[in-house]
N, C-alpha and C positions, 0 to 999 in steps of 0.2 A: 438605630438610635441617633443618627445624625439629625441635627437641628432640634434635639430634645434636651431639656434640662431634667435631670433625675433629681427628684425631691425625696430624700431619705429621711424618714421620721422615726426610724426604729433601728435597733442593733440586733434584732431577731425577727426575720421576715415570716409573717403568718401567725395564725392563732394556734394555740396548743403548746406542744413541747418546745421550750425555749432553746435547748441545745440543738434540736433539729432546725429551728429557725435560724440560728447562727450559722449552721453549716450551709443552709440554702442561700443565705445572704453572701457568704464567702464564695460559694460556687458561682453565683451570679456575677460578682465582680471579677473573679478569676477568668471567666469566659469573656466578659466584656472587654477586658484589657487585650485580648487576642483578636478582637474584631477589627476590621479595616476602618469602618466608620465609627467614630467615637461620638459620645454626646457632647453638646456644647458646654455643659458644666454638670457638676454634682453638687447639690446644695443640701447640707445636713442640718436638720433642726430637731428639736425635742431629743429623744433618746438616740437619734441618728448620729449626734456628735460623739457618742460613746464608741461608734464603729470606727472612729478616727484615732482611737488610742491603742497603745500596745496590747491592751487586754482583748482586743478583737482581731482575729485572723483576717477579717475583711480589710483592716487597715493596711496590710501588706500589699494587697491588690490595688487599693485606692491610692497608695503612694506611687505605684508604678503607673497608674492611669494619670496621675498628676504629672509625673515625669514625662509622659507622652504628650503633654501640652494641654490637658483638660483641666480647667480650674476646678479644684475640689475645695468647697467653702463650708465653713462651720458658722452657724448662727451665733453671734457673740452673746446674746442673752441666754441662749441654751447652754453654751459652753461655760459661761459664768455660773449658771444655776447648778450644773453638775460638777462644778469645780474642776474642769479639765482644760481650761484655756492654755495652761502651760504644760499639758500632758499630751498634746496632739502628736501622733507619729506621722500622720498625713494631714493634708489640708491646711488652709489658712483661715484665720478669723475674718468674718465678714458680717454684713448687716442684712436685715430683712429688706431694706431699700434695694440692695444689690439683687436679691432674689426677685423682687418686683420688676426691676429693669430687665433681668434675664428672661423672666416669664412673659414679658410683653412682646418679646421677639421670638420666642420659642415655645413649642408645645411642652407641657409638663408631664413627665412620667413619674407617678408616685409609687414609692415603696413604703408601705405602712405596716 
């Protein structure tokens, strides 16, 4: 994951059963926080901002990843749309411009 920006656009990874998707997403971030090499950043957009709230178990792992020095960023437009700007457990509000800057220097790994 080193030198990659994770683009998270969902709070439930994969098609089909939503609860299974939430469990898969949580497992991914639980394992990622244990890896030696961390991503350059995690940028959350669309429903991905919901994974940063207390309603998502993934937020616990994303908070730890953030505490390990990885920027965890929430698209301001998306957070405002879902009315969670003041409800984030993990991450900081950011802009699409910041994502463009990050993706110019890093490969993007998309979770949709």
